[in-house]
Rosetta silent file (secondary structure, phi, psi, omega in degrees, C-alpha in Angstrom):
SEQUENCE: MLKRLLIADRCIAWVIEGLVAALLAAAAGLGAYQVLTRFVLHQPASWTEALTRVLLVWMVCLGAALAVRAGGLVAFDALRSVGGGRLGKCLQLLGLTFSASFFLLLAWTGYQITERVRFQNLAGLEISIAWSYGALPVGGALAVLLAVLALVRVWNECPNQKSTGATD
SCORE:     score description
SCORE:     0.000 S_00000001
   1 L     0.000  -46.051 -177.791    0.021    0.018    0.006 S_00000001
   2 H   -63.536  -42.466  178.685    2.797    2.425    0.955 S_00000001
   3 H   -59.620  -42.975  177.711    4.602    1.621   -2.282 S_00000001
   4 H   -64.696  -36.560  175.243    1.547    2.475   -4.305 S_00000001
   5 H   -65.389  -39.340 -179.302    1.114    5.786   -2.491 S_00000001
   6 H   -67.384  -38.461  176.833    4.731    6.663   -3.192 S_00000001
   7 H   -66.889  -41.850  174.804    4.256    5.855   -6.851 S_00000001
   8 H   -57.230  -44.750  179.608    1.076    7.972   -6.914 S_00000001
   9 H   -59.525  -47.903 -177.883    3.008   10.819   -5.275 S_00000001
  10 H   -66.777  -38.207  179.949    5.751   10.692   -7.939 S_00000001
  11 H   -67.469  -42.777  179.268    3.204   10.435  -10.822 S_00000001
  12 H   -63.937  -45.599  177.203    1.157   13.269   -9.592 S_00000001
  13 H   -61.769  -39.749 -175.673    4.207   15.484   -9.056 S_00000001
  14 H   -67.194  -38.824 -178.106    5.551   14.494  -12.492 S_00000001
  15 H   -72.529  -38.853  179.114    2.280   15.614  -14.222 S_00000001
  16 H   -63.627  -42.746 -179.511    2.170   18.899  -12.151 S_00000001
  17 H   -64.707  -38.540  174.588    5.807   19.662  -13.078 S_00000001
  18 H   -60.667  -41.624  176.316    4.995   19.146  -16.748 S_00000001
  19 H   -62.097  -43.068  179.615    2.043   21.480  -16.441 S_00000001
  20 H   -63.643  -46.021  179.740    4.112   24.133  -14.638 S_00000001
  21 H   -63.376  -42.027  177.102    6.809   23.945  -17.268 S_00000001
  22 H   -62.974  -42.120 -179.464    4.241   24.217  -20.071 S_00000001
  23 H   -66.278  -38.120  178.258    2.520   27.191  -18.423 S_00000001
  24 H   -64.967  -43.897 -178.199    5.964   28.927  -18.044 S_00000001
  25 H   -64.107  -40.156 -179.425    6.834   28.256  -21.628 S_00000001
  26 H   -66.523  -45.813  179.126    3.445   29.521  -22.803 S_00000001
  27 H   -60.178  -45.423  177.676    3.726   32.698  -20.644 S_00000001
  28 H   -59.837  -44.246  179.566    7.244   33.349  -21.955 S_00000001
  29 H   -63.467  -37.874 -179.480    6.094   32.831  -25.522 S_00000001
  30 H   -69.895  -37.909  179.140    3.077   35.116  -25.072 S_00000001
  31 H   -62.574  -39.846 -178.115    5.389   37.798  -23.513 S_00000001
  32 H   -69.372  -36.923  178.230    7.680   37.571  -26.581 S_00000001
  33 H   -64.759  -33.980  178.238    4.695   37.733  -28.885 S_00000001
  34 H   -68.981  -40.219  179.738    3.423   40.830  -27.072 S_00000001
  35 H   -69.182  -40.400  178.099    6.773   42.553  -27.372 S_00000001
  36 H   -59.948  -50.603 -178.162    6.933   41.646  -31.109 S_00000001
  37 H   -68.593  -34.676 -177.558    3.485   42.975  -31.835 S_00000001
  38 H   -75.234  -44.708 -172.927    3.848   46.101  -29.738 S_00000001
  39 H  -100.013  -24.985  178.560    7.350   47.227  -30.734 S_00000001
  40 H  -100.509  -43.498 -179.466    8.061   45.718  -34.090 S_00000001
  41 L   -88.519  -15.037 -174.616    4.650   45.536  -35.746 S_00000001
  42 L    53.457   32.162  179.915    3.221   48.522  -33.852 S_00000001
  43 L  -134.312   74.175 -175.697   -0.104   46.595  -33.541 S_00000001
  44 L   -58.103  137.000  174.833   -0.306   45.513  -29.860 S_00000001
  45 L   -87.473  109.324 -173.937   -2.340   42.427  -29.061 S_00000001
  46 H   -65.952  -29.208 -169.627   -4.571   43.385  -26.123 S_00000001
  47 H   -78.932  -23.093 -176.349   -5.371   39.731  -25.151 S_00000001
  48 H   -58.693  -45.421 -179.462   -1.766   38.576  -24.515 S_00000001
  49 H   -62.851  -41.598  176.787   -1.319   40.412  -21.270 S_00000001
  50 H   -63.780  -42.078  179.332   -4.507   39.070  -19.758 S_00000001
  51 H   -66.514  -42.175 -179.057   -3.793   35.478  -20.885 S_00000001
  52 H   -62.588  -39.530  177.062   -0.194   35.714  -19.572 S_00000001
  53 H   -59.927  -44.358  178.333   -1.574   36.839  -16.216 S_00000001
  54 H   -65.034  -47.063  179.702   -3.975   33.881  -16.059 S_00000001
  55 H   -60.678  -36.880 -179.883   -1.162   31.468  -16.988 S_00000001
  56 H   -69.926  -37.004  175.277    1.133   32.848  -14.331 S_00000001
  57 H   -60.748  -45.420 -179.594   -1.555   32.537  -11.658 S_00000001
  58 H   -67.847  -39.265  177.866   -2.055   28.930  -12.555 S_00000001
  59 H   -61.650  -49.042  178.288    1.701   28.303  -12.608 S_00000001
  60 H   -58.740  -46.006 -177.555    2.156   29.789   -9.141 S_00000001
  61 H   -66.112  -41.358  177.627   -0.731   27.844   -7.637 S_00000001
  62 H   -71.625  -35.446  177.932    0.385   24.559   -9.116 S_00000001
  63 H   -67.085  -30.022  176.293    4.033   25.241   -8.221 S_00000001
  64 H   -65.842  -32.456  175.976    3.003   25.808   -4.591 S_00000001
  65 H   -61.893  -46.540  178.716    1.679   22.237   -4.530 S_00000001
  66 H   -63.056  -36.718  178.589    5.132   21.075   -5.694 S_00000001
  67 H   -68.345  -32.163  175.112    6.809   23.178   -3.040 S_00000001
  68 H   -63.101  -45.393 -178.754    4.738   21.535   -0.335 S_00000001
  69 H   -62.534  -37.568 -178.240    5.798   18.143   -1.564 S_00000001
  70 H   -84.279   -3.657 -176.159    9.439   19.150   -1.620 S_00000001
  71 L    72.711   29.337 -174.995    9.239   20.855    1.798 S_00000001
  72 L   -93.010  -13.597  178.818   10.072   24.164    0.161 S_00000001
  73 L   -80.416  -39.563  176.766    7.334   26.407    1.659 S_00000001
  74 L  -123.596  145.519 -174.075    8.465   25.862    5.197 S_00000001
  75 L   -75.815   80.680 -178.372   12.040   24.875    6.064 S_00000001
  76 H   -67.078  -34.325  178.361   11.226   21.279    7.037 S_00000001
  77 H   -67.267  -32.284  176.388   14.881   20.273    6.944 S_00000001
  78 H   -69.742  -37.213  177.116   15.657   23.067    9.421 S_00000001
  79 H   -61.818  -41.393  176.867   12.912   21.811   11.661 S_00000001
  80 H   -68.308  -35.327 -178.679   14.349   18.282   11.505 S_00000001
  81 H   -75.020  -32.391  176.932   17.881   19.430   12.139 S_00000001
  82 H   -64.893  -44.682 -179.246   16.815   21.576   15.101 S_00000001
  83 H   -81.403  -46.949 -179.885   14.999   18.769   16.713 S_00000001
  84 L    72.702  145.350  177.623   16.923   15.842   15.428 S_00000001
  85 H    51.730 -130.062 -174.493   15.516   12.228   15.591 S_00000001
  86 H   -65.608  -38.868 -178.202   12.003   11.784   16.848 S_00000001
  87 H   -65.711  -39.570  179.676   11.548   15.522   17.771 S_00000001
  88 H   -63.160  -42.254 -179.709   12.627   16.587   14.288 S_00000001
  89 H   -66.907  -39.903  174.407   10.218   14.145   12.730 S_00000001
  90 H   -57.963  -47.071  179.247    7.383   15.387   14.978 S_00000001
  91 H   -62.812  -38.468  177.592    8.201   18.981   13.953 S_00000001
  92 H   -64.623  -41.810 -179.935    8.218   18.020   10.323 S_00000001
  93 H   -64.899  -38.177 -178.692    4.862   16.244   10.657 S_00000001
  94 H   -67.969  -39.114  179.198    3.452   19.239   12.478 S_00000001
  95 H   -66.200  -39.957  178.604    4.700   21.611    9.691 S_00000001
  96 H   -69.576  -34.191  179.273    3.110   19.424    7.003 S_00000001
  97 H   -66.747  -44.758  177.370   -0.102   19.316    8.995 S_00000001
  98 H   -63.108  -42.463  178.321   -0.244   23.109    9.225 S_00000001
  99 H   -58.464  -46.968 -179.593    0.562   23.362    5.467 S_00000001
 100 H   -61.487  -42.864 -179.540   -2.249   20.946    4.585 S_00000001
 101 H   -61.205  -45.508 -179.131   -4.621   22.899    6.814 S_00000001
 102 H   -61.378  -45.705 -176.019   -3.692   26.208    5.178 S_00000001
 103 H   -75.713  -23.877  171.207   -4.098   24.859    1.643 S_00000001
 104 H   -64.282  -43.104  176.208   -7.404   23.220    2.594 S_00000001
 105 H   -66.066  -39.944  175.940   -8.617   26.559    3.714 S_00000001
 106 H   -59.808  -46.026 -177.152   -7.215   28.133    0.442 S_00000001
 107 H   -65.569  -38.780  179.994   -9.016   25.537   -1.637 S_00000001
 108 H   -67.945  -46.774 -179.396  -12.336   26.062    0.086 S_00000001
 109 H   -66.537  -39.269  176.081  -12.152   29.875    0.029 S_00000001
 110 H   -65.570  -34.738  173.470  -10.969   29.754   -3.559 S_00000001
 111 H   -64.958  -40.971  176.926  -13.860   27.608   -4.587 S_00000001
 112 H   -65.024  -39.516 -179.209  -16.285   30.073   -2.996 S_00000001
 113 H   -67.149  -42.734 -175.554  -14.653   33.030   -4.729 S_00000001
 114 H   -64.997  -33.465  178.874  -14.624   31.175   -8.041 S_00000001
 115 H   -68.555  -38.966 -176.144  -18.349   30.501   -7.686 S_00000001
 116 H   -73.418  -32.331 -175.872  -19.062   34.145   -7.024 S_00000001
 117 H   -97.701    3.453 -173.037  -17.139   35.580   -9.988 S_00000001
 118 L   -59.555  -20.583  177.367  -18.140   33.001  -12.629 S_00000001
 119 L   -94.372    1.407  176.262  -20.429   35.458  -14.440 S_00000001
 120 L   -91.181  149.239  179.051  -17.770   38.162  -14.731 S_00000001
 121 E  -108.261  149.062  174.535  -15.525   38.273  -17.842 S_00000001
 122 L   -82.777  132.752  179.824  -11.812   38.991  -18.024 S_00000001
 123 L   -63.658  129.853  176.562  -11.114   42.200  -19.916 S_00000001
 124 L    96.377  -22.799  176.635   -9.413   41.510  -23.162 S_00000001
 125 L  -114.224  -24.142 -177.342  -10.289   37.801  -23.323 S_00000001
 126 L    59.209   31.686  172.471  -14.067   37.709  -22.962 S_00000001
 127 L  -118.621  159.827 -179.340  -13.896   34.461  -20.895 S_00000001
 128 E   -58.607  136.592  177.598  -15.143   33.960  -17.415 S_00000001
 129 L   -68.947  -11.378  175.318  -12.805   35.276  -14.777 S_00000001
 130 H   -61.969  -29.517  174.615  -13.446   31.991  -12.951 S_00000001
 131 H   -56.722  -33.054  178.876  -10.811   30.479  -15.245 S_00000001
 132 H   -80.845  -46.232 -178.280   -8.334   32.569  -13.425 S_00000001
 133 H   -75.171  -14.827  177.284   -9.640   32.169   -9.876 S_00000001
 134 L   -65.152  -12.474  175.584  -10.093   28.418  -10.447 S_00000001
 135 H   -67.397  -29.196 -178.742   -6.295   28.077   -9.858 S_00000001
 136 H   -65.758  -52.278  178.277   -6.941   28.660   -6.178 S_00000001
 137 H   -70.636  -36.509  178.400   -9.152   25.576   -5.406 S_00000001
 138 H   -67.768  -46.111  179.812   -7.278   23.367   -7.840 S_00000001
 139 H   -67.672  -40.345  179.845   -3.803   24.336   -6.614 S_00000001
 140 H   -63.474  -41.479 -179.528   -4.940   24.229   -2.947 S_00000001
 141 H   -66.625  -42.534  176.451   -6.519   20.725   -3.405 S_00000001
 142 H   -66.411  -35.888  173.939   -3.398   19.439   -5.051 S_00000001
 143 H   -59.442  -43.858  175.782   -1.259   20.967   -2.311 S_00000001
 144 H   -61.775  -45.341 -179.634   -3.375   19.157    0.340 S_00000001
 145 H   -59.858  -47.769 -178.496   -3.050   15.941   -1.571 S_00000001
 146 H   -70.951  -31.107  175.964    0.689   16.198   -1.887 S_00000001
 147 H   -68.416  -40.707  178.559    1.004   17.306    1.763 S_00000001
 148 H   -65.525  -42.295  178.063   -1.002   14.227    2.911 S_00000001
 149 H   -64.538  -38.864  178.091    1.317   12.008    0.724 S_00000001
 150 H   -68.867  -37.033  175.683    4.366   13.698    2.259 S_00000001
 151 H   -55.286  -49.752  177.014    2.892   13.121    5.752 S_00000001
 152 H   -57.129  -45.972  178.702    2.662    9.391    4.935 S_00000001
 153 H   -59.780  -46.153 -178.662    6.185    9.409    3.563 S_00000001
 154 H   -68.147  -39.783 -178.630    7.649   11.195    6.592 S_00000001
 155 H   -57.436  -37.483 -174.587    5.602    9.092    9.035 S_00000001
 156 L   -89.858    1.341  176.779    7.094    5.941    7.588 S_00000001
 157 L   -79.975  157.903  173.836   10.720    7.140    7.628 S_00000001
 158 L   -73.082  135.733 -175.182   13.061    5.956   10.379 S_00000001
 159 L   -58.925  -26.615  179.979   13.430    8.791   12.885 S_00000001
 160 L   -91.772   -6.038  179.838   17.244    8.864   12.570 S_00000001
 161 L   -72.171  130.470 -178.457   17.068    8.701    8.775 S_00000001
 162 L   -75.676  121.914  176.517   18.229   11.931    7.133 S_00000001
 163 L   -61.301  131.360  175.862   15.436   13.261    4.952 S_00000001
 164 L   -97.179    5.726 -175.419   16.398   13.508    1.315 S_00000001
 165 L    75.677  179.034 -173.613   13.348   15.646    0.419 S_00000001
 166 L   -99.966   -0.082 -179.357   10.707   14.619   -2.008 S_00000001
 167 L   -74.959  152.554 -174.641   12.381   15.474   -5.246 S_00000001
 168 L   -94.558    0.000    0.000   13.146   12.639   -7.571 S_00000001
């Protein structure tokens, strides 16, 4: 069972990493296109700025889930080294629990906000602004999932085992 959870953890992280990389590439490409149309062609595209902003919001929210998995939002290694052994493991578990709680609150609040703004449109794109705000519940839920999987991983580590982080 633990082995399947660890495989699921790696697969989910791999998919999210790919999405984050694709979002970054798309945002960079749109930024280059915007510079080209504005300064070379003198015909600025109004939609590129709004779409780039939406892509960056999604990239940050999905990247936060990866940071939770890697222990990058809170210095989990510092907590472990301060406490050492069982105390360090307990501090790391406590930090992951707080992170999961925060992102659960973010996911719920983000869902409520997304529901409220679904009838408003983004200027320049004429799509619902909910596509932008939807990054909050999705990113929050993925961060909770990865935090829970990290909790399972840390819980099953030997207390004296040096944590190597969650990166593959």
